[in-house]
C-alpha positions in Angstrom: -5.6 -41.7 63.7 -7.7 -37.2 70.2 -6.7 -37.4 71.2 -6.0 -38.7 69.7 -2.8 -41.8 67.5 -5.4 -43.6 65.9 -3.7 -45.2 63.2 -0.6 -45.9 61.8 0.0 -45.7 57.8 0.3 -49.9 57.2 -3.5 -50.8 58.2 -4.6 -48.5 55.1 -5.0 -51.2 52.4 -4.4 -49.6 48.5 -7.8 -50.5 48.0 -9.0 -47.8 49.0 -7.9 -45.9 46.7 -9.1 -48.2 44.0 -12.4 -48.6 45.5 -13.4 -45.0 46.1 -12.1 -44.1 42.1 -15.4 -46.0 41.5 -17.6 -43.2 43.6 -19.4 -41.6 41.0 -22.6 -41.8 41.4 -24.5 -38.5 40.4 -27.8 -36.5 41.7 -29.9 -38.5 40.1 -28.4 -42.2 42.9 -28.1 -40.6 45.6 -30.4 -43.1 47.4 -27.2 -45.9 46.4 -23.9 -44.0 47.5 -25.6 -41.7 49.8 -23.3 -38.8 47.6 -26.7 -36.3 47.6 -26.9 -34.4 44.4 -23.0 -33.0 45.8 -21.6 -35.2 42.5 -23.0 -32.1 40.2 -22.2 -29.1 42.3 -18.6 -29.1 40.8 -18.5 -28.8 37.3 -15.6 -26.4 36.4 -12.3 -28.1 35.5 -9.8 -25.3 37.1 -7.2 -26.4 38.9 -8.0 -25.9 42.5 -6.0 -26.7 45.5 -7.8 -27.5 49.0 -5.4 -27.2 52.0 -6.9 -29.3 55.4 -5.2 -28.5 58.9 -5.4 -31.6 61.4 -6.3 -30.5 64.7 -6.7 -33.0 67.9 -7.5 -35.5 65.8 -4.6 -37.1 64.4 -3.3 -38.8 61.2 -0.2 -39.2 59.8 0.7 -37.7 55.5 0.3 -41.6 54.5 -3.1 -42.1 55.9 -4.5 -38.3 54.8 -2.9 -39.6 50.7 -4.5 -42.8 50.5 -8.0 -42.1 51.9 -8.2 -38.3 51.1 -6.0 -37.1 48.7 -5.7 -40.1 46.0 -9.1 -41.0 46.0 -10.8 -37.5 45.3 -7.9 -37.0 42.7 -9.1 -40.0 40.6 -13.0 -39.0 41.4 -12.2 -35.4 40.8 -8.7 -34.6 38.7 -8.9 -31.0 39.3 -8.9 -30.7 42.9 -5.3 -31.2 44.7 -5.7 -31.9 48.7 -2.5 -30.4 51.3 -2.7 -31.7 54.2 -1.1 -29.3 57.3 0.3 -30.7 60.8 -0.4 -28.6 63.9 2.5 -27.3 65.4 3.2 -24.5 67.9 3.9 -22.2 64.6 0.6 -22.7 63.4 -2.3 -22.9 66.5 -6.0 -21.8 65.7 -5.4 -18.8 67.0 -2.3 -17.9 64.7 -4.3 -18.7 61.6 -6.7 -16.5 62.6 -4.7 -13.6 63.1 -2.4 -13.9 60.2 -5.3 -14.7 57.7 -3.7 -17.9 57.4 -6.6 -20.4 57.4 -7.3 -23.3 55.4 -10.1 -24.8 53.6 -11.1 -27.7 56.0 -10.2 -28.8 59.5 -9.9 -32.1 60.3 -10.5 -33.0 63.9 -12.0 -33.9 66.3 -14.9 -32.3 68.5 -12.4 -30.4 71.0 -11.9 -29.2 67.5 -14.9 -27.8 66.5 -15.4 -25.4 70.2 -11.7 -24.2 69.5 -12.9 -23.5 66.1 -16.6 -21.9 66.2 -15.1 -19.8 69.3 -13.4 -18.1 66.5 -15.7 -17.5 63.6 -13.5 -19.6 61.7 -15.8 -22.5 60.7 -19.3 -22.7 58.5 -22.7 -23.9 58.9 -23.2 -26.7 57.0 -26.8 -26.3 56.9 -27.2 -24.6 53.9 -24.8 -27.2 51.7 -26.3 -30.1 53.1 -30.1 -29.3 51.9 -28.6 -27.3 48.1 -26.3 -31.2 48.2 -29.2 -33.6 49.3 -27.0 -35.0 52.1 -28.7 -37.2 54.2 -27.6 -36.6 57.9 -30.2 -39.7 59.2 -28.0 -42.2 57.6 -25.0 -41.1 59.7 -24.6 -42.7 63.6 -27.4 -40.4 65.6 -24.8 -40.2 68.5 -22.2 -38.5 66.5 -24.4 -36.3 65.0 -26.2 -35.4 68.2 -22.2 -35.0 69.5 -21.3 -32.1 66.6 -24.7 -30.2 67.2 -24.4 -30.2 71.1 -21.3 -28.8 70.7 -22.2 -25.9 68.2 -23.9 -22.7 70.2 -27.1 -22.6 68.2 -27.2 -26.3 68.1 -25.9 -25.9 64.0 -23.6 -28.5 62.0 -20.8 -27.1 61.7 -18.9 -31.0 60.8 -19.6 -34.0 59.1 -18.0 -37.7 60.6 -15.6 -39.4 58.5 -14.2 -42.5 61.3 -15.9 -43.5 65.4 -12.9 -44.7 67.2 -14.2 -48.3 68.4 -13.1 -49.3 71.8 -12.4 -53.0 73.2 -10.9 -55.9 76.0 -8.2 -56.8 73.6 -5.9 -60.6 75.5 -2.8 -62.1 74.6 -4.4 -66.0 73.8 -1.0 -67.2 74.6 -0.8 -65.4 78.4 -4.3 -67.0 79.1 -3.1 -70.0 78.0 -0.1 -70.1 79.9 -1.6 -70.0 83.2 -4.7 -71.6 82.2 -7.4 -69.0 82.0 -10.3 -69.6 79.9 -10.3 -66.2 76.5 -12.4 -63.2 77.6 -16.1 -63.8 76.5 -18.6 -61.0 74.6 -20.9 -59.0 77.2 -18.3 -59.2 80.2 -18.9 -56.6 83.2 -16.3 -55.1 84.8 -17.7 -56.1 87.8 -16.4 -59.8 86.0 -12.8 -58.3 85.2 -10.4 -58.6 88.8 -11.4 -62.4 89.2 -10.3 -63.0 85.7 -7.1 -60.1 85.7 -6.0 -61.7 89.5 -5.5 -65.2 87.5 -3.2 -63.6 85.6 -1.4 -61.6 87.7 1.7 -63.4 88.6 5.7 -63.4 88.1 7.1 -66.1 86.7 10.9 -66.1 86.7 11.2 -62.3 87.7 9.1 -61.7 85.2 6.4 -59.8 86.0 3.1 -60.3 84.0 -0.4 -58.2 84.4 -3.8 -59.2 84.1 -5.3 -56.2 82.7 -4.7 -52.2 81.6 -6.6 -49.3 80.8 -5.3 -47.2 77.6 -7.3 -43.6 78.0 -8.3 -43.2 81.9 -11.2 -43.0 83.5 -13.4 -40.4 81.9 -14.1 -42.5 79.0 -15.2 -44.9 81.4 -17.6 -42.4 83.1 -19.9 -42.6 79.6 -20.8 -45.9 80.3 -23.1 -44.9 83.2 -23.6 -42.1 80.7 -21.8 -39.4 83.9 -21.0 -35.8 83.2 -18.8 -33.1 84.6 -20.2 -30.2 84.1 -24.1 -29.5 84.2 -24.8 -27.4 80.8 -27.5 -25.3 83.1 -25.6 -23.9 85.7 -22.0 -24.4 84.2 -21.5 -26.5 87.9 -19.4 -29.0 87.6 -20.9 -32.4 88.4 -17.6 -35.0 90.3 -19.1 -35.5 93.8 -21.7 -37.6 92.8 -23.4 -40.8 93.6 -22.5 -41.9 90.3 -18.5 -40.7 90.1 -18.3 -42.8 93.2 -19.7 -45.9 91.9 -17.2 -46.1 88.9 -14.9 -46.0 91.7 -15.8 -48.2 93.4 -15.7 -51.2 89.9 -12.5 -50.0 89.4 -11.0 -50.0 93.2 -10.5 -53.9 93.2 -8.9 -54.1 89.7 -6.4 -51.7 90.8 -6.0 -53.8 94.2 -4.6 -56.8 92.8 -1.2 -57.9 94.6 1.9 -56.8 91.8 -0.8 -54.5 88.8 1.7 -51.4 88.5 -0.8 -48.2 88.1 2.2 -46.6 86.3 2.8 -49.2 83.4 2.5 -47.7 79.8 -0.9 -50.0 79.4 -0.5 -50.6 75.8 3.5 -50.8 75.4 3.1 -53.9 78.2 0.6 -55.3 76.0 1.9 -54.9 72.3 5.7 -54.4 72.5 6.3 -56.8 75.9 3.5 -59.0 75.6 3.9 -59.1 79.4 -0.2 -57.9 79.8 -3.1 -60.0 79.9 -6.1 -57.9 78.8 -6.0 -54.3 77.6 -9.4 -52.0 77.8 -8.3 -49.5 75.1 -9.5 -48.5 71.1 -9.3 -49.2 67.5 -5.8 -47.4 67.9 -4.4 -50.4 68.9 -5.6 -52.7 65.7 -3.0 -50.9 63.9 0.6 -51.0 66.1 -1.2 -54.7 66.3 -1.0 -54.9 62.4 2.5 -53.4 62.5 4.0 -56.1 64.3 2.5 -58.4 62.1 4.2 -56.5 58.5 7.7 -56.9 60.4 7.6 -60.5 60.5 6.4 -60.6 64.3 3.3 -61.3 65.7 0.6 -61.0 68.8 -1.7 -64.4 69.4 -4.9 -62.1 70.6 -7.8 -61.9 70.7 -10.8 -59.7 70.6 -14.1 -59.4 73.4 -16.6 -56.1 73.3 -16.0 -53.7 76.1 -16.4 -54.6 79.8 -19.9 -53.4 80.2 -21.2 -52.5 84.0 -24.3 -54.2 85.3 -26.7 -51.5 85.3 -25.9 -51.0 81.1 -25.2 -53.3 79.9 -23.5 -52.5 76.2 -23.0 -49.7 77.0 -19.2 -47.9 75.1 -18.1 -44.6 75.4 -19.0 -41.5 73.9 -18.4 -40.7 70.5 -14.6 -40.6 69.5 -14.7 -38.9 66.2 -12.2 -37.3 63.1 -14.6 -35.4 61.2 -14.4 -32.3 58.6 -15.3 -28.7 59.1 -15.0 -26.1 56.3 -13.6 -22.9 56.9 -15.1 -19.3 56.7 -12.5 -18.0 55.1 -12.2 -20.7 52.1 -13.5 -20.0 48.4 -14.3 -23.2 47.9 -16.9 -24.1 49.9 -19.0 -26.5 46.9 -15.3 -28.4 46.1 -14.6 -28.9 50.2 -18.1 -30.5 50.6 -18.3 -32.5 47.5 -14.6 -33.6 49.0 -17.0 -34.4 52.5 -19.8 -36.4 50.4 -17.9 -38.1 48.6 -15.7 -39.7 51.6 -19.0 -40.8 53.1 -20.3 -42.3 50.3 -21.5 -46.0 51.2 -18.5 -47.4 49.1 -16.1 -45.4 50.5 -17.1 -46.1 53.9 -17.0 -49.8 53.1 -13.4 -49.4 51.5 -12.7 -47.3 54.5 -14.1 -50.6 57.3 -12.1 -53.3 55.5 -9.0 -51.6 56.0 -9.6 -51.4 59.5 -11.4 -47.9 60.1 -14.6 -47.8 61.3 -16.7 -45.0 59.6 -19.6 -42.7 60.5 -22.7 -44.8 59.0 -25.2 -46.7 60.8 -26.0 -49.1 58.5 -24.4 -52.8 59.6 -24.1 -53.1 55.8 -21.2 -50.4 55.4 -19.0 -53.2 58.2 -20.1 -55.8 57.0 -16.2 -56.3 55.3 -14.1 -54.4 57.9 -10.7 -55.9 58.3 -11.3 -57.9 55.4 -7.4 -55.9 54.2 -5.8 -56.1 57.8 -3.3 -59.5 58.0 -3.3 -59.1 61.8 -7.5 -59.5 61.7 -7.6 -63.0 60.1 -8.9 -64.9 62.6 -10.6 -62.7 65.0 -13.5 -61.9 67.0 -14.8 -58.6 65.0 -18.6 -58.6 66.6 -16.6 -55.6 69.0 -16.2 -53.4 66.2 -19.1 -54.4 63.7 -21.8 -54.2 66.5 -19.5 -51.1 69.1 -22.5 -48.3 69.2 -21.3 -45.3 71.1 -23.6 -43.9 73.6 -25.4 -40.7 73.5 -23.9 -38.0 75.4 -26.8 -37.2 77.4 -25.3 -33.5 78.0 -22.7 -30.8 77.0 -21.2 -27.3 78.1 -18.6 -26.3 77.1 -16.6 -26.2 79.9 -17.5 -30.2 80.2 -13.7 -31.0 79.2 -11.8 -28.8 81.1 -13.6 -30.1 84.5 -13.0 -33.5 82.9 -9.6 -32.6 83.3 -9.7 -33.4 87.1 -11.1 -36.6 87.3 -8.1 -39.2 86.5 -5.9 -36.8 89.6 -9.0 -37.5 91.4 -8.9 -40.7 91.1 -5.3 -41.6 91.2 -5.1 -40.1 94.9 -7.5 -42.3 96.2 -6.2 -45.2 94.5 -2.8 -44.1 96.3 -4.2 -44.1 99.3 -3.8 -40.2 100.1 -7.7 -39.5 100.2 -10.7 -40.9 100.4 -13.6 -40.7 97.6 -15.1 -38.2 98.7 -12.4 -36.2 99.8 -11.2 -36.3 96.2 -14.6 -36.2 94.2 -15.1 -33.1 96.7 -11.8 -31.2 95.8 -12.1 -32.5 92.4 -15.1 -30.4 92.3 -13.6 -27.0 93.8 -11.0 -26.7 92.0 -13.5 -27.6 88.6 -15.3 -24.6 89.1 -12.7 -22.5 89.9 -11.3 -22.9 86.7 -14.4 -22.5 84.8 -15.1 -20.0 86.6 -12.0 -18.1 85.5 -12.0 -19.4 81.8 -15.8 -18.0 81.6 -14.4 -14.7 82.6 -11.6 -15.0 80.5 -14.2 -15.6 77.6 -16.9 -13.3 78.6 -18.7 -15.4 80.2 -19.6 -17.5 77.4 -22.1 -20.8 78.1 
């Protein structure tokens, strides 16, 4: 589905629809389904249409039909779901100004800030209590991120999906250059030696050993790096932590033959000239699409590389989540939809089709990927055991300052300036952007 295409329709097996239709629990069996009392909240059979606005977190019409609208229709025949995609003509600000807010938002963490600033989404605390939804069932890092981004620590969203990260590798290229396959538990410090053996020009074809999908900001999460001090709203980019990250990444970019401008996912999946790629869950869907087209990639997966001092730490949560708008006349029905899709049963079925759900119970991941052809025989531990790193702090200006990280690293890697200068300049630029944004929004912290 940020930032995000995350997924492609082919990942979504029809079993999701069939299984979710059976998630009918009642208030009395909430301990089994996780749905709480929501099942008894809507008794009316009057037709209800719930509109869902997609913002920031991507979801296709086909995906929405299979994992949202069809299961909901089977459970609640009177409810019809409609998806509205973000466009230049229907920005969040336009929806509020025109009085055309939908009933629900499907978005990422960035969406939460946008819509809370517009007073366009409601605090779900009362509905959570009324329907006895147990937030402790969810991944704690996901819930923490949601509450951290709320002005008063409210719960403005419920997570549906967490986007995992892993090290993908091409077995054929490892075989071609007689290099052992990467194992779980590799460090970033291990990677340059492996990648350099796989970066070769053979018969005029340039093969590269590794690639990064998503930029340096995500990797900083593994060291719990921040971009803004929430107490002062000053940028925190010229720090030892960011310098440490640069020092580890530089040997990978210095490998002769490596092309930093190459689109990593295309070189890995389409061209099959890149041996490894550090990326997120969306790649599984794209690889599976090849299988369904009669093409194949002989691939494997290992855990996301770690830093020596932070073994096993992954990125901050990258969420697909639901919010309910302040304009809806159907908040009970909307919350019922959210409850249905976050039952244990629904999350298990979602996992079968290659989506990592938002619940923390390992049982909800035991059947992960079983309906995805491309995952047959692949090591699933990187996905099943994926645990996002809790974000240590957050400022509403963190994302704004974070935009300066990649340009600063790229300048230093290109040799234009040294990393100390690059980060100091980036911090100055970020502080200017923050000051301008604070002035524009009335000094909101």
